[in-house]
N, C-alpha and C positions, 0 to 999 in steps of 0.2 A: 101587598105590593104586586102588581102584575108583572109578568115577564117583560123585559125590555122590548119595545117595539122593534128595535133593530134586530134582535135575535128572533123574535116570533115571526118576523116576515120572511125568514129563510127556511127552506125545507130541511136543512141539517139540524134545525133547532130540536127536532123530535127524533133524531137518529140515535139509537142506543149506543152506537160505537163512537159517537163524537159529542154532538150538542146536548144530548139528554143522558149521557153516560152517568151511571150511578151504581155503586157496588159496596156492599157491607163486608167488613173484615173483622175478625177477632184475633188479637195478639195477646195470648194468655187471657187475662180478665179484662183487657183494655178493648173498648169498642172503637172502631175506626170506620168511617164512611167516606168513600171517595165520590165526589160529585163534580160535574162539569159546569163551568160558567158559560161555555159556548163552544166554539170550534175554530180550527185553523185549517185552511186548505194549503198544504205545504207544496212548495215548488219541487219538481222532480229531483233537482240536485241539492236539496237542502241538507239531507243526511246521507253521508256516504264517505268514501275514501278517495284519494287521488286516482287509484286504479279502478274504482267502482263508484263513481260519484252519485249514481242513482240507486245505491244499494238498498236503502229503506223503501224507496218508491217502488222498486221492482217487486218487493215482497208484499207491500201493503196497499198498493193501488186497488181501487174498487172497479166495478163494472163500467164506470164512466171515465176510467183512466185518471182518477184523482186520488190523492192521498189526503184524507180528511181525518184530523185528529182532535181529541177533546182538549179543553183548557181546564185541567184538573186542579182541584183544591181538596184538602183532606181535613175532615172533622174528626177530632180525637176526644173521646169522653173518658176521662179518668179522674185523677185528683182535681184537675181543672179542665175547663172546656177550651180546646185549642183549635185554631185554624192554621193549617200550613198552606200558605199561598192564597192569593186573593183574586185570581182570575184577571180578565181584561176589563171588566166593568161594562156598563151599558153603552157600548160603542160599536161602530162598524168602521173598521180602518179604511179611510179614504172612500167610504161608501161603495166599496167594490164587492162586498159579501165574501171576502176571503179570510178575514179574521173578525169574528163577531162574538161579543160577550153580552152579559146581562142576566144570566140565570142564577147566580150564586144565592142571592137573598131569597129567591123563590124556593130554591132547594133547601135552604136553612129553615124557612117557614114550614115547609112540608115535614121537616124533622122536628118541628115543635120549638124552634129557637128563634129569638129575635137578635138583632145585632148587639144589643146591650148584654146579652147572655154570654158573649165571647170574652174569656179572660185573657187569652194569650194569642197573639198572631206571630207565627214563626215564618219568616220569608226565606225561600231558597236563594233568591237573588232579586235584583231590582229591574228586570226587564218589564216592559209594559203589560204583558199578559200574565204577570204574577203580582202586580200591585194595583190593579185597576179599581178595586173597591176600597182603597185606603182612605179616600176622601171624595167629597162632592166637588163640583166646579167652583164652590166658594171656599174650598180648603177646610171644610168641616169634616172631622173624622167620622167615618161610617160606623165604626165600632167604638163607642165612647168610653168603654171601660177596659179596653184591652191594652196590655203591655206588648209592644212590638219588639221582636228580636230580629236582628239582621247582622250579617257579617260586616266587620269593621272596614275591611278593604272595599266592599261594595259601597258602603256609605261614603267613603272618601272618593270613590270613582264616580258615583252617580249623583250624589247630593252636594258634595263640597267642591267638585271640580266640574269643568265643562268638556272633559275629554271623552265622555262615553259615546260609543258609536250609535247606540240606541238611547238617546237622552230621555230623561223624565219629562212628562208634561208639566208646565209651570204650576198647575194647581196641585199636582202630586208632590212636587218638590216642596211647595209651600206647606202642604199638609204634614209631610215628614218633619219639616223644620219646626212647625208649631207643636207637634207631638214631642219632639226632642226638648223644646223649651219648657215643656210641662213635665219633663222627666219620664215620659212614656215610651222612650226608645232605649233599648239595651243593645250595645254594640259588642260583638263577639269576635275574639281571636282564638284560633285553635278550637279544640273540642270543648263543649260547654253543655252542662246539664241544665235543661230548662224546667222540666218537672221530673218527678221520680221515674216516669215512664217515657220521657222524650229527651234524647240527646242530640245536640248539634255536632256534626262531624265536618271538619274542615275539608273542603273539596274544590279547590280553585281550578281554573282553566276555562270553563264556560264564561265566567266572569271572574274578576280578581278575588272577590270574597264569597264565592258560591258556597252554599251550605247544603249538605245532605243531612237528613234527619233519620235517626234510628228510633222507632217505636218498639219498646221492649217490655217484657214481663217474664221473669224467670228465664227459661231457655228459649222462649219464643220471641221473635223479632221480625219486623218489617223495615226495610230500608227505603226511604222516600228519596228518590234520586233528583228531584227537581228537574233541571234540564241537563244534568250531567249525562243522562240517557234520554232519548226521545222514544225509544221503543224497546221491547224485550229482546229483539234480535241483536241489539248491541251487547247483550251478555255474551254472545258468541262471536260478535264482530266488533271488538273493542277498537278496531282501526276506523270504524265509521264515526266521523265527527259531524258537527253542525256548522253551517256557514256562519252562525253568529258566535261561535266560540272565540273568545278574545285571544286565547293562547291554545292553539289546536294541539300542540305537543303536550303541554301540561294537562289539558283536558283528557287526552288519551291515557296518560299515566294515571290520572285520577280514576278513570274507568277501570283500568287494569288492576289497580290496587284494590278497589272495592269488589271486583269480580273474584279476585283471589280470596278475599275475606269471606265472601258468600260461599265459595266452593268449600272452604275448610270449616267455617263456623255455622253455615246454614242460614236460613231465613228467606223471606220473599223480597223481591225487588219490584218497585212500582215507581213510575215517573208521571209527571203531570200530563204528558201527552201520549202515554201508552194507550193504544186503541182500546176502547171500551173500558178504560181504567182497570184492565185485567192484569194482575200481578204475574211476574215470571220468577223462575228459579234458576240459579247457576248450578250446574252439575259438574262434579269433579271430573276432569278429563282423564281418559285411561292412563296416560303417561304421568298424570299427577299422583 
């Protein structure tokens, strides 16, 4: 399958820090590959604090005065073949070239995988740039053999109600409903073991049922932050939130809780929009 024409038409499609980001990781014996479905051009005030609203932009802007970030998905190969998040899909939001997806299936093919090879889909939350490949415009599931895992509070907010600030596209909602009717959706409350090497950690704030995922093997682990963090700089600036946080105060407490955990227990941190899909680490502060 060729790259989406929407994505291929844009220069950031081949940028290693955003549209073409790809990076391999090992977590003990578990293989994980971070791939980008496309890119987002973030507004200057999208990630920051009330006193420093352009915090992330000031650190991450490029030579063109733009903050361009990947739309990350994570392939985990262990006991089962898992995808964490599904990108934006083959779309160009409002045809403005600011949020463009379409590369995920090409990335999977390059790694020797077909959609039918995916056993598990674990979603951090149900914003459009994380569920884009769940189904086609006719509500046919893209990954026919996968069991889908999602936070129960996100399901209630996005699928069962009409309250979401960023609502699902009709075909996405219908795909989820059809999958649920077939028993292919698992709703999660609290922490939840998905495979022996993948644990869902309850992380509300960005959305009501936001999930963080811990990939672990022995003493090694990587924490996949979804959109609880947009960049590694938030490991030291936990006051920086996102404009799309449903509950900014709760989202900050979630970041602080997981940074403390990383400081004391170790591990790498990686989010869907970390530039280049490069992981970061939280270092214990001197006073800690």
